[in-house]
C-alpha positions in Angstrom: 44.7 -28.9 50.3 46.8 -28.8 47.2 44.9 -31.6 45.6 41.7 -29.8 46.4 42.8 -26.7 44.6 44.2 -28.7 41.7 40.8 -30.4 41.2 39.0 -27.1 41.4 41.3 -25.6 38.7 40.8 -28.7 36.5 37.0 -28.2 36.9 37.3 -24.6 36.0 39.3 -25.4 32.9 36.6 -27.9 31.8 33.9 -25.3 32.4 35.8 -22.8 30.2 36.2 -25.5 27.6 32.4 -25.9 27.7 32.0 -22.2 26.8 34.3 -22.5 23.8 32.8 -25.6 22.2 29.4 -26.7 20.9 27.5 -30.0 20.7 28.4 -33.2 22.5 31.9 -31.9 23.3 30.4 -29.1 25.4 28.3 -31.5 27.4 31.2 -33.8 28.0 33.3 -30.8 29.2 30.5 -29.9 31.6 30.2 -33.4 32.9 34.0 -33.6 33.4 33.9 -30.2 35.3 31.1 -31.6 37.6 33.2 -34.7 38.3 36.2 -32.7 39.3 34.1 -30.5 41.6 32.6 -33.6 43.3 36.1 -35.0 43.8 37.3 -31.7 45.3 34.2 -31.7 47.5 35.1 -35.2 48.8 38.5 -33.9 49.8 37.4 -30.7 51.6 33.6 -30.8 52.3 33.7 -27.8 54.5 35.0 -25.5 51.7 32.2 -23.6 50.0 33.9 -23.1 46.7 33.1 -26.6 45.5 29.4 -26.0 46.1 29.6 -22.6 44.3 31.1 -24.2 41.2 28.6 -27.0 41.3 25.9 -24.4 41.4 27.3 -22.8 38.3 27.3 -26.1 36.4 23.7 -26.7 37.5 22.7 -23.2 36.3 24.3 -23.9 32.9 22.1 -27.0 32.6 19.0 -25.0 33.6 18.6 -27.0 36.9 17.6 -24.0 39.0 16.5 -25.9 42.1 19.9 -27.8 42.2 21.7 -24.5 41.6 19.9 -22.8 44.5 20.6 -25.8 46.8 24.3 -25.7 46.0 24.5 -21.9 46.4 22.9 -22.2 49.9 25.3 -25.0 50.8 28.2 -22.7 49.7 26.9 -20.0 52.0 26.4 -22.4 55.0 29.9 -23.9 54.6 32.3 -23.2 57.5 34.8 -21.8 54.9 32.6 -20.1 52.4 35.4 -18.5 50.3 
């Protein structure tokens, strides 16, 4: 559980970094955030927070269908948080 929270926090930090930078560094930060969220999802797939954060990343990339999918997965998780 601790590793799961740690990965979520690392993903959040990368997402915040994306907001503060421009250009290729911003996209790299968003990719790193997505990677951390997928790793956290692998550790605790029943936790909805991973899917919520992945939906935020998809929304920033203007992938609305993927964002809606992840938001619905977050709501259907056994621990939606």
